[in-house]
DRENMARKE-61896 format. One record per residue (C-alpha): residue in one letter; x, y negated, z negated. Coordinates in steps of 0.5 Angstrom, whole numbers. Example, Ala and Ser with C-alpha at 12.3 -4.5 7.8 and 13.67 -1.06 7.14 Angstrom:
// residues 2
+---+-------+-------+-------+
| r |    px |    py |    pz |
+---+-------+-------+-------+
| a |    25 |     9 |   -16 |
| s |    27 |     2 |   -14 |
+---+-------+-------+-------+
END
This chain:
// residues 607
+---+-------+-------+-------+
| r |    px |    py |    pz |
+---+-------+-------+-------+
| x |     0 |     0 |     0 |
| x |     6 |    -5 |    -2 |
| x |     9 |    -4 |     5 |
| x |     2 |    -5 |     9 |
| x |     1 |   -12 |     5 |
| x |     9 |   -13 |     6 |
| x |     7 |   -13 |    14 |
| x |     1 |   -17 |    13 |
| x |     4 |   -22 |     9 |
| x |    10 |   -22 |    15 |
| x |     4 |   -23 |    20 |
| x |     1 |   -28 |    16 |
| x |     7 |   -32 |    15 |
| x |     9 |   -32 |    23 |
| x |     2 |   -34 |    25 |
| x |     3 |   -40 |    19 |
| x |     9 |   -42 |    22 |
| x |     7 |   -42 |    29 |
| x |     1 |   -46 |    27 |
| x |     5 |   -51 |    23 |
| x |     9 |   -52 |    29 |
| x |     3 |   -53 |    33 |
| x |    -1 |   -57 |    28 |
| x |     6 |   -61 |    27 |
| x |     6 |   -63 |    34 |
| x |    -1 |   -65 |    35 |
| x |    -1 |   -69 |    28 |
| x |     5 |   -73 |    31 |
| x |     2 |   -74 |    37 |
| x |    -5 |   -76 |    34 |
| x |    -1 |   -81 |    29 |
| x |     3 |   -84 |    35 |
| x |    -3 |   -85 |    40 |
| x |    -8 |   -87 |    34 |
| x |    -3 |   -93 |    33 |
| x |    -3 |   -95 |    41 |
| x |   -10 |   -94 |    41 |
| x |   -11 |   -99 |    35 |
| x |    -7 |  -104 |    38 |
| x |   -11 |  -103 |    45 |
| x |   -17 |  -104 |    41 |
| x |   -15 |  -110 |    38 |
| x |   -13 |  -113 |    44 |
| x |   -19 |  -113 |    48 |
| x |   -24 |  -119 |    46 |
| x |   -31 |  -117 |    44 |
| x |   -36 |  -120 |    49 |
| x |   -40 |  -126 |    48 |
| x |   -47 |  -122 |    48 |
| x |   -47 |  -115 |    46 |
| x |   -52 |  -109 |    44 |
| x |   -48 |  -104 |    39 |
| x |   -49 |   -97 |    40 |
| x |   -48 |   -91 |    35 |
| x |   -49 |   -83 |    36 |
| x |   -50 |   -80 |    29 |
| x |   -48 |   -73 |    32 |
| x |   -41 |   -75 |    31 |
| x |   -43 |   -75 |    23 |
| x |   -42 |   -79 |    17 |
| x |   -37 |   -78 |    12 |
| x |   -36 |   -81 |     5 |
| x |   -29 |   -82 |     5 |
| x |   -23 |   -82 |    11 |
| x |   -18 |   -77 |     9 |
| x |   -11 |   -80 |     9 |
| x |    -8 |   -74 |    12 |
| x |    -8 |   -75 |    20 |
| x |   -10 |   -67 |    21 |
| x |   -16 |   -68 |    17 |
| x |   -18 |   -74 |    21 |
| x |   -17 |   -70 |    27 |
| x |   -22 |   -64 |    25 |
| x |   -27 |   -70 |    23 |
| x |   -27 |   -72 |    30 |
| x |   -30 |   -79 |    31 |
| x |   -34 |   -79 |    24 |
| x |   -35 |   -86 |    21 |
| x |   -34 |   -87 |    14 |
| x |   -41 |   -89 |    11 |
| x |   -39 |   -95 |     7 |
| x |   -35 |   -98 |    13 |
| x |   -42 |   -97 |    17 |
| x |   -46 |  -100 |    12 |
| x |   -41 |  -106 |    12 |
| x |   -40 |  -106 |    19 |
| x |   -48 |  -107 |    20 |
| x |   -48 |  -112 |    15 |
| x |   -43 |  -116 |    19 |
| x |   -46 |  -115 |    26 |
| x |   -53 |  -118 |    23 |
| x |   -49 |  -124 |    21 |
| x |   -46 |  -124 |    28 |
| x |   -49 |  -128 |    33 |
| x |   -46 |  -124 |    39 |
| x |   -50 |  -118 |    37 |
| x |   -57 |  -118 |    39 |
| x |   -59 |  -111 |    37 |
| x |   -57 |  -104 |    36 |
| x |   -59 |   -97 |    40 |
| x |   -58 |   -91 |    36 |
| x |   -58 |   -84 |    38 |
| x |   -61 |   -79 |    33 |
| x |   -64 |   -72 |    33 |
| x |   -57 |   -68 |    32 |
| x |   -53 |   -66 |    26 |
| x |   -56 |   -65 |    19 |
| x |   -56 |   -72 |    15 |
| x |   -59 |   -71 |     8 |
| x |   -65 |   -75 |     5 |
| x |   -61 |   -79 |     1 |
| x |   -56 |   -81 |     7 |
| x |   -62 |   -82 |    11 |
| x |   -65 |   -87 |     6 |
| x |   -58 |   -91 |     5 |
| x |   -58 |   -92 |    13 |
| x |   -66 |   -94 |    13 |
| x |   -64 |   -99 |     8 |
| x |   -58 |  -102 |    13 |
| x |   -63 |  -102 |    19 |
| x |   -68 |  -106 |    15 |
| x |   -63 |  -111 |    13 |
| x |   -60 |  -111 |    20 |
| x |   -67 |  -112 |    23 |
| x |   -69 |  -118 |    18 |
| x |   -63 |  -121 |    20 |
| x |   -67 |  -122 |    27 |
| x |   -64 |  -117 |    31 |
| x |   -67 |  -111 |    34 |
| x |   -66 |  -104 |    33 |
| x |   -68 |   -98 |    38 |
| x |   -68 |   -91 |    36 |
| x |   -67 |   -85 |    42 |
| x |   -68 |   -78 |    41 |
| x |   -68 |   -72 |    46 |
| x |   -72 |   -69 |    41 |
| x |   -73 |   -69 |    33 |
| x |   -72 |   -62 |    32 |
| x |   -72 |   -57 |    38 |
| x |   -75 |   -50 |    35 |
| x |   -73 |   -53 |    28 |
| x |   -74 |   -58 |    23 |
| x |   -73 |   -66 |    25 |
| x |   -76 |   -69 |    19 |
| x |   -70 |   -73 |    16 |
| x |   -68 |   -75 |    23 |
| x |   -75 |   -78 |    25 |
| x |   -76 |   -81 |    18 |
| x |   -69 |   -85 |    20 |
| x |   -72 |   -87 |    26 |
| x |   -78 |   -90 |    23 |
| x |   -74 |   -95 |    21 |
| x |   -73 |   -98 |    28 |
| x |   -77 |  -103 |    32 |
| x |   -78 |   -98 |    37 |
| x |   -77 |   -90 |    38 |
| x |   -76 |   -87 |    45 |
| x |   -77 |   -80 |    46 |
| x |   -75 |   -75 |    52 |
| x |   -81 |   -73 |    55 |
| x |   -79 |   -66 |    54 |
| x |   -78 |   -67 |    47 |
| x |   -82 |   -65 |    40 |
| x |   -82 |   -69 |    33 |
| x |   -81 |   -63 |    28 |
| x |   -84 |   -67 |    23 |
| x |   -85 |   -61 |    19 |
| x |   -83 |   -62 |    12 |
| x |   -78 |   -59 |     7 |
| x |   -77 |   -52 |     5 |
| x |   -72 |   -48 |     1 |
| x |   -70 |   -41 |     1 |
| x |   -65 |   -36 |    -2 |
| x |   -64 |   -29 |    -2 |
| x |   -64 |   -25 |    -8 |
| x |   -59 |   -19 |    -9 |
| x |   -61 |   -16 |   -15 |
| x |   -64 |   -10 |   -12 |
| x |   -58 |    -9 |    -8 |
| x |   -53 |   -10 |   -13 |
| x |   -57 |    -5 |   -17 |
| x |   -57 |     0 |   -12 |
| x |   -49 |     0 |   -11 |
| x |   -48 |    -1 |   -19 |
| x |   -46 |    -8 |   -20 |
| x |   -49 |   -11 |   -26 |
| x |   -49 |   -19 |   -27 |
| x |   -48 |   -21 |   -34 |
| x |   -49 |   -28 |   -35 |
| x |   -52 |   -33 |   -40 |
| x |   -55 |   -40 |   -39 |
| x |   -58 |   -45 |   -43 |
| x |   -64 |   -48 |   -39 |
| x |   -70 |   -44 |   -36 |
| x |   -69 |   -48 |   -30 |
| x |   -62 |   -47 |   -29 |
| x |   -61 |   -43 |   -22 |
| x |   -54 |   -42 |   -20 |
| x |   -54 |   -35 |   -21 |
| x |   -61 |   -33 |   -20 |
| x |   -60 |   -30 |   -13 |
| x |   -56 |   -24 |   -17 |
| x |   -59 |   -24 |   -23 |
| x |   -66 |   -24 |   -21 |
| x |   -70 |   -20 |   -16 |
| x |   -75 |   -26 |   -14 |
| x |   -75 |   -34 |   -16 |
| x |   -76 |   -35 |   -23 |
| x |   -83 |   -38 |   -25 |
| x |   -80 |   -44 |   -28 |
| x |   -75 |   -45 |   -23 |
| x |   -80 |   -44 |   -17 |
| x |   -84 |   -50 |   -21 |
| x |   -78 |   -55 |   -21 |
| x |   -76 |   -54 |   -14 |
| x |   -83 |   -54 |   -12 |
| x |   -84 |   -61 |   -15 |
| x |   -77 |   -63 |   -12 |
| x |   -79 |   -62 |    -5 |
| x |   -86 |   -65 |    -6 |
| x |   -83 |   -71 |    -9 |
| x |   -78 |   -71 |    -2 |
| x |   -84 |   -70 |     2 |
| x |   -88 |   -76 |    -1 |
| x |   -82 |   -81 |     0 |
| x |   -82 |   -79 |     7 |
| x |   -90 |   -79 |     8 |
| x |   -90 |   -86 |     5 |
| x |   -84 |   -89 |     9 |
| x |   -86 |   -86 |    16 |
| x |   -94 |   -89 |    14 |
| x |   -91 |   -96 |    12 |
| x |   -86 |   -96 |    18 |
| x |   -91 |   -94 |    23 |
| x |   -97 |   -97 |    21 |
| x |  -101 |   -91 |    19 |
| x |  -104 |   -88 |    13 |
| x |  -101 |   -83 |     9 |
| x |  -106 |   -78 |    10 |
| x |  -106 |   -79 |    17 |
| x |   -98 |   -78 |    17 |
| x |   -99 |   -72 |    12 |
| x |  -104 |   -69 |    17 |
| x |   -99 |   -69 |    23 |
| x |   -94 |   -66 |    18 |
| x |   -98 |   -60 |    17 |
| x |   -99 |   -59 |    25 |
| x |   -92 |   -61 |    27 |
| x |   -88 |   -60 |    31 |
| x |   -92 |   -65 |    36 |
| x |   -90 |   -66 |    43 |
| x |   -89 |   -72 |    46 |
| x |   -95 |   -74 |    49 |
| x |   -99 |   -73 |    42 |
| x |   -94 |   -77 |    39 |
| x |   -95 |   -83 |    43 |
| x |  -103 |   -82 |    42 |
| x |  -101 |   -81 |    34 |
| x |   -97 |   -87 |    34 |
| x |   -91 |   -84 |    32 |
| x |   -87 |   -86 |    38 |
| x |   -87 |   -92 |    43 |
| x |   -84 |   -90 |    49 |
| x |   -83 |   -83 |    53 |
| x |   -76 |   -83 |    57 |
| x |   -69 |   -81 |    58 |
| x |   -63 |   -84 |    55 |
| x |   -62 |   -89 |    61 |
| x |   -69 |   -92 |    60 |
| x |   -68 |   -93 |    53 |
| x |   -61 |   -97 |    55 |
| x |   -65 |  -101 |    60 |
| x |   -70 |  -103 |    54 |
| x |   -64 |  -105 |    50 |
| x |   -61 |  -109 |    55 |
| x |   -68 |  -112 |    57 |
| x |   -69 |  -114 |    49 |
| x |   -62 |  -117 |    49 |
| x |   -63 |  -121 |    56 |
| x |   -57 |  -118 |    59 |
| x |   -57 |  -116 |    66 |
| x |   -56 |  -109 |    68 |
| x |   -50 |  -110 |    72 |
| x |   -46 |  -112 |    65 |
| x |   -49 |  -106 |    61 |
| x |   -42 |  -103 |    61 |
| x |   -39 |  -109 |    58 |
| x |   -45 |  -110 |    54 |
| x |   -45 |  -104 |    50 |
| x |   -40 |  -103 |    44 |
| x |   -40 |   -97 |    40 |
| x |   -41 |   -99 |    32 |
| x |   -34 |   -96 |    31 |
| x |   -31 |  -101 |    36 |
| x |   -34 |  -107 |    34 |
| x |   -31 |  -105 |    27 |
| x |   -24 |  -105 |    29 |
| x |   -25 |  -111 |    34 |
| x |   -29 |  -116 |    30 |
| x |   -25 |  -121 |    26 |
| x |   -25 |  -118 |    19 |
| x |   -27 |  -123 |    14 |
| x |   -21 |  -125 |    10 |
| x |   -21 |  -122 |     3 |
| x |   -23 |  -126 |    -2 |
| x |   -26 |  -126 |    -9 |
| x |   -25 |  -122 |   -15 |
| x |   -24 |  -115 |   -14 |
| x |   -28 |  -109 |   -15 |
| x |   -25 |  -102 |   -16 |
| x |   -29 |   -96 |   -12 |
| x |   -27 |   -89 |   -14 |
| x |   -30 |   -83 |   -11 |
| x |   -32 |   -77 |   -14 |
| x |   -34 |   -72 |    -8 |
| x |   -35 |   -64 |    -8 |
| x |   -35 |   -59 |   -14 |
| x |   -31 |   -61 |   -20 |
| x |   -25 |   -58 |   -21 |
| x |   -19 |   -58 |   -27 |
| x |   -14 |   -60 |   -22 |
| x |   -12 |   -65 |   -17 |
| x |   -17 |   -67 |   -12 |
| x |   -17 |   -63 |    -6 |
| x |   -18 |   -65 |     1 |
| x |   -16 |   -59 |     5 |
| x |   -13 |   -60 |    12 |
| x |   -15 |   -53 |    14 |
| x |   -21 |   -52 |    11 |
| x |   -24 |   -59 |    11 |
| x |   -26 |   -58 |     3 |
| x |   -27 |   -64 |    -2 |
| x |   -27 |   -63 |    -9 |
| x |   -27 |   -68 |   -15 |
| x |   -21 |   -66 |   -18 |
| x |   -20 |   -68 |   -26 |
| x |   -13 |   -70 |   -25 |
| x |   -14 |   -75 |   -19 |
| x |   -21 |   -78 |   -21 |
| x |   -18 |   -79 |   -28 |
| x |   -12 |   -82 |   -26 |
| x |   -16 |   -87 |   -21 |
| x |   -20 |   -90 |   -27 |
| x |   -13 |   -91 |   -31 |
| x |   -10 |   -94 |   -25 |
| x |   -16 |   -99 |   -24 |
| x |   -16 |  -100 |   -32 |
| x |    -9 |  -102 |   -32 |
| x |   -10 |  -107 |   -26 |
| x |   -11 |  -114 |   -29 |
| x |   -15 |  -116 |   -22 |
| x |   -20 |  -111 |   -23 |
| x |   -27 |  -114 |   -26 |
| x |   -31 |  -108 |   -25 |
| x |   -31 |  -100 |   -22 |
| x |   -36 |   -97 |   -18 |
| x |   -36 |   -90 |   -18 |
| x |   -39 |   -86 |   -12 |
| x |   -41 |   -79 |   -14 |
| x |   -43 |   -74 |    -9 |
| x |   -42 |   -67 |   -13 |
| x |   -46 |   -61 |   -15 |
| x |   -42 |   -60 |   -21 |
| x |   -37 |   -55 |   -23 |
| x |   -32 |   -54 |   -29 |
| x |   -35 |   -56 |   -36 |
| x |   -28 |   -58 |   -38 |
| x |   -26 |   -62 |   -32 |
| x |   -32 |   -66 |   -32 |
| x |   -31 |   -67 |   -40 |
| x |   -24 |   -70 |   -37 |
| x |   -27 |   -75 |   -33 |
| x |   -33 |   -77 |   -37 |
| x |   -28 |   -79 |   -42 |
| x |   -25 |   -84 |   -37 |
| x |   -31 |   -87 |   -36 |
| x |   -33 |   -88 |   -43 |
| x |   -26 |   -91 |   -44 |
| x |   -27 |   -96 |   -39 |
| x |   -34 |   -98 |   -42 |
| x |   -31 |   -98 |   -49 |
| x |   -26 |  -103 |   -46 |
| x |   -31 |  -107 |   -43 |
| x |   -30 |  -105 |   -36 |
| x |   -37 |  -105 |   -33 |
| x |   -38 |   -98 |   -29 |
| x |   -43 |   -97 |   -24 |
| x |   -45 |   -90 |   -21 |
| x |   -47 |   -90 |   -14 |
| x |   -50 |   -83 |   -13 |
| x |   -50 |   -80 |    -6 |
| x |   -54 |   -74 |    -4 |
| x |   -53 |   -70 |   -10 |
| x |   -50 |   -72 |   -17 |
| x |   -52 |   -66 |   -21 |
| x |   -50 |   -61 |   -27 |
| x |   -42 |   -63 |   -28 |
| x |   -44 |   -69 |   -23 |
| x |   -49 |   -72 |   -27 |
| x |   -45 |   -70 |   -34 |
| x |   -39 |   -75 |   -31 |
| x |   -44 |   -81 |   -30 |
| x |   -47 |   -81 |   -36 |
| x |   -43 |   -86 |   -40 |
| x |   -43 |   -91 |   -34 |
| x |   -46 |   -98 |   -35 |
| x |   -52 |   -96 |   -30 |
| x |   -53 |   -91 |   -25 |
| x |   -56 |   -92 |   -18 |
| x |   -59 |   -87 |   -14 |
| x |   -63 |   -86 |    -8 |
| x |   -70 |   -84 |    -8 |
| x |   -68 |   -77 |    -5 |
| x |   -62 |   -76 |    -9 |
| x |   -62 |   -69 |   -13 |
| x |   -60 |   -71 |   -20 |
| x |   -60 |   -68 |   -27 |
| x |   -59 |   -60 |   -28 |
| x |   -57 |   -62 |   -35 |
| x |   -55 |   -54 |   -37 |
| x |   -50 |   -49 |   -37 |
| x |   -48 |   -42 |   -35 |
| x |   -43 |   -37 |   -35 |
| x |   -41 |   -30 |   -35 |
| x |   -39 |   -25 |   -30 |
| x |   -40 |   -19 |   -25 |
| x |   -39 |   -12 |   -28 |
| x |   -37 |    -7 |   -23 |
| x |   -36 |     0 |   -27 |
| x |   -42 |     3 |   -23 |
| x |   -39 |     1 |   -16 |
| x |   -33 |     4 |   -18 |
| x |   -36 |    11 |   -21 |
| x |   -40 |    11 |   -14 |
| x |   -33 |    10 |   -10 |
| x |   -30 |    15 |   -15 |
| x |   -25 |    10 |   -17 |
| x |   -22 |    10 |   -24 |
| x |   -19 |     4 |   -27 |
| x |   -14 |     5 |   -33 |
| x |    -9 |     1 |   -36 |
| x |    -6 |    -2 |   -43 |
| x |    -7 |    -9 |   -46 |
| x |    -4 |   -13 |   -52 |
| x |   -10 |   -16 |   -56 |
| x |   -17 |   -14 |   -57 |
| x |   -20 |   -19 |   -53 |
| x |   -15 |   -19 |   -47 |
| x |   -20 |   -16 |   -42 |
| x |   -26 |   -20 |   -44 |
| x |   -27 |   -23 |   -37 |
| x |   -25 |   -16 |   -33 |
| x |   -30 |   -14 |   -29 |
| x |   -29 |    -7 |   -30 |
| x |   -33 |    -7 |   -37 |
| x |   -39 |   -10 |   -40 |
| x |   -38 |   -15 |   -46 |
| x |   -38 |   -12 |   -53 |
| x |   -44 |   -14 |   -57 |
| x |   -39 |   -19 |   -61 |
| x |   -36 |   -22 |   -54 |
| x |   -43 |   -23 |   -52 |
| x |   -45 |   -26 |   -58 |
| x |   -39 |   -31 |   -57 |
| x |   -41 |   -32 |   -50 |
| x |   -48 |   -35 |   -53 |
| x |   -44 |   -39 |   -58 |
| x |   -40 |   -42 |   -53 |
| x |   -46 |   -44 |   -49 |
| x |   -50 |   -47 |   -55 |
| x |   -44 |   -51 |   -56 |
| x |   -43 |   -54 |   -49 |
| x |   -50 |   -55 |   -48 |
| x |   -51 |   -59 |   -54 |
| x |   -45 |   -63 |   -52 |
| x |   -48 |   -64 |   -45 |
| x |   -54 |   -66 |   -48 |
| x |   -51 |   -71 |   -54 |
| x |   -47 |   -74 |   -49 |
| x |   -53 |   -76 |   -44 |
| x |   -57 |   -78 |   -50 |
| x |   -51 |   -83 |   -52 |
| x |   -49 |   -85 |   -45 |
| x |   -56 |   -86 |   -43 |
| x |   -59 |   -89 |   -50 |
| x |   -64 |   -84 |   -50 |
| x |   -67 |   -80 |   -56 |
| x |   -64 |   -73 |   -56 |
| x |   -71 |   -70 |   -56 |
| x |   -72 |   -74 |   -50 |
| x |   -66 |   -71 |   -46 |
| x |   -68 |   -64 |   -48 |
| x |   -75 |   -65 |   -45 |
| x |   -72 |   -67 |   -38 |
| x |   -66 |   -62 |   -39 |
| x |   -66 |   -55 |   -39 |
| x |   -63 |   -54 |   -32 |
| x |   -68 |   -58 |   -29 |
| x |   -67 |   -62 |   -22 |
| x |   -70 |   -69 |   -20 |
| x |   -71 |   -73 |   -14 |
| x |   -68 |   -80 |   -16 |
| x |   -75 |   -83 |   -16 |
| x |   -77 |   -78 |   -21 |
| x |   -70 |   -79 |   -25 |
| x |   -72 |   -86 |   -25 |
| x |   -79 |   -85 |   -29 |
| x |   -75 |   -80 |   -34 |
| x |   -70 |   -85 |   -35 |
| x |   -64 |   -81 |   -32 |
| x |   -62 |   -87 |   -27 |
| x |   -63 |   -94 |   -28 |
| x |   -65 |   -97 |   -21 |
| x |   -66 |   -94 |   -14 |
| x |   -61 |   -96 |    -8 |
| x |   -55 |   -95 |    -5 |
| x |   -48 |   -98 |    -4 |
| x |   -51 |  -105 |    -4 |
| x |   -55 |  -104 |   -10 |
| x |   -49 |  -101 |   -14 |
| x |   -44 |  -107 |   -12 |
| x |   -50 |  -112 |   -14 |
| x |   -50 |  -109 |   -21 |
| x |   -43 |  -109 |   -21 |
| x |   -43 |  -116 |   -20 |
| x |   -48 |  -118 |   -25 |
| x |   -45 |  -113 |   -30 |
| x |   -38 |  -117 |   -29 |
| x |   -41 |  -124 |   -30 |
| x |   -40 |  -126 |   -23 |
| x |   -44 |  -130 |   -18 |
| x |   -49 |  -125 |   -14 |
| x |   -47 |  -129 |    -8 |
| x |   -40 |  -129 |    -9 |
| x |   -35 |  -125 |    -4 |
| x |   -31 |  -119 |    -8 |
| x |   -26 |  -115 |    -5 |
| x |   -27 |  -108 |    -5 |
| x |   -21 |  -104 |    -7 |
| x |   -21 |   -96 |    -7 |
| x |   -17 |   -92 |   -12 |
| x |   -13 |   -88 |   -12 |
| x |   -10 |   -92 |    -6 |
| x |    -9 |   -88 |     1 |
| x |    -2 |   -86 |     3 |
| x |     1 |   -88 |     9 |
| x |    -1 |   -83 |    15 |
| x |     6 |   -80 |    17 |
| x |     7 |   -79 |     9 |
| x |     1 |   -76 |     8 |
| x |     2 |   -71 |    14 |
| x |     9 |   -69 |    12 |
| x |     7 |   -68 |     4 |
| x |     1 |   -64 |     6 |
| x |     5 |   -60 |    11 |
| x |    11 |   -59 |     6 |
| x |     8 |   -60 |    -1 |
| x |    13 |   -56 |    -5 |
| x |    19 |   -59 |    -1 |
| x |    17 |   -66 |    -2 |
| x |    14 |   -65 |    -9 |
| x |     7 |   -66 |    -7 |
| x |     1 |   -62 |    -9 |
| x |    -2 |   -61 |    -1 |
| x |     3 |   -55 |     0 |
| x |    -1 |   -51 |    -6 |
| x |    -7 |   -52 |    -2 |
| x |    -5 |   -49 |     4 |
| x |    -1 |   -43 |     1 |
| x |    -8 |   -42 |    -3 |
| x |   -11 |   -42 |     4 |
| x |    -6 |   -37 |     7 |
| x |    -7 |   -33 |     1 |
| x |   -14 |   -32 |     2 |
| x |   -13 |   -29 |     8 |
| x |    -8 |   -24 |     5 |
| x |   -13 |   -22 |     0 |
| x |   -19 |   -21 |     5 |
| x |   -14 |   -15 |     8 |
| x |   -13 |   -12 |     1 |
| x |   -17 |    -6 |    -2 |
| x |   -24 |    -8 |    -4 |
| x |   -22 |    -6 |   -12 |
| x |   -17 |   -12 |   -12 |
| x |   -22 |   -17 |    -8 |
| x |   -27 |   -15 |   -13 |
| x |   -22 |   -16 |   -19 |
| x |   -20 |   -23 |   -16 |
| x |   -28 |   -25 |   -16 |
| x |   -29 |   -23 |   -22 |
| x |   -24 |   -27 |   -26 |
| x |   -26 |   -33 |   -23 |
| x |   -32 |   -34 |   -27 |
| x |   -29 |   -35 |   -34 |
| x |   -30 |   -42 |   -35 |
| x |   -37 |   -45 |   -37 |
| x |   -40 |   -48 |   -31 |
| x |   -44 |   -54 |   -30 |
| x |   -46 |   -53 |   -23 |
| x |   -52 |   -53 |   -18 |
| x |   -53 |   -48 |   -13 |
| x |   -55 |   -50 |    -6 |
| x |   -61 |   -54 |    -8 |
| x |   -58 |   -60 |    -4 |
| x |   -59 |   -57 |     2 |
| x |   -66 |   -58 |     3 |
| x |   -69 |   -57 |    10 |
+---+-------+-------+-------+
END
């Protein structure tokens, strides 16, 4: 077996080396081309009359990685805050007459759609037009969130062959307990809170009643927001929109009759409509249409002035490590080391007057969450205002870290709460018996193998697991009560692992205001005692690395002393482990559940 593994590792090593050389060449070329392209873009002046264009299929991201390889993997995606700032600048630019956006592709979350709807409405309020075009809103699928976004525009164009899949929301999950019983695998997990469903898919044969009720309310609240938003935007009654939802998908002809769209046609017709609205001749359209990303690069940026507000991102699962931005697998994680250091750096910077903490996380490690919680609390106690802006999801550990902030802002569709805890392991003894595998070994210490998947918890160990859950749940709820200024019983009433939409979370006191980045920065100004209209400089912590250095550090981490190499090594190790015997694979999986988890599983993926 060792010989096989040796050859497998050699093969992986050769492939990794070849891959690195190819990636290195591509990365270097990208860096050089990016510099040339940037110079060229800045050299070309913007037209005096223009219509901005945006194709949401290119995607939106919360933060742009400094490693150029990760940027390449993301393609032309724009950073959400950059897009919002650019639309705001475009609204004040007399050369910009309107906006043409292509919708219907990709899978934006509800909270992201609401952030964009707010930005489009503000753009229109500045006297500009906004036109949405889609080939279809959900071809043989769900187009609810795309159409919800489109409804914020002045006019909606739909291709004649397209449909409006305004069908609502659904959540489904496989439940594997029956299969696990058949193959001899026994999940042993404890939790605090009947609504905590992170492991229900392996511990239960169907959705437990408390979780079913909670998730039903989550979807009902989301659909209420969409129904009311579409009705208000399209001049329809909520009842009429609800009937349309229940009979969707809706073909283009019926959509016209129902008032859901304004015109049927192809992209060229929508472009002609935009040119006419901007009073631009058709022969000038090539110059007149400017991509929003190009406008962001080519416009004269305002000279940074005013007081400084720090922006710290907490994205992805919470881990007890540095934050991960994997250039191979494209994962983000809220590393306690990185986020805590960012808070300390912002606190030490005398020019920083407030901190906006942007969170988009389903939770993760309890201990890592506590590290970040401490830094947020320390900032608040030092008189530094901390305003949390929640993205698509801020639940479990993602809510834990927000609790001490001065104020919490969420979109109506943000998934939040899930105040609960879960821990345990999967026991594989039945599987080994069926396979005829006998595990044997030695240990020093009565509980050295407590978390081994090859035996059950003893009665004493299970009692200690329960005590640990009680301690962590008590700590979580008490810290929420302290941070939110709520009575403990009030927190217990809304905890138990229950998830809420932002709209419902506002009603029960878990958030302070509804909105996105703009609302969070407005509250930061207010908390810092700044003029509401005064300009502010937004400074991101930690500061981005130079792209060339970032590439070299992440590619040659151990050589240059950076943590990026360990990430890539872990990625390659996963390939090797996947080729190892089933026993070793299960061992690695079983040992991964030692820490207590404050996490939410897949609920953010509402479809």
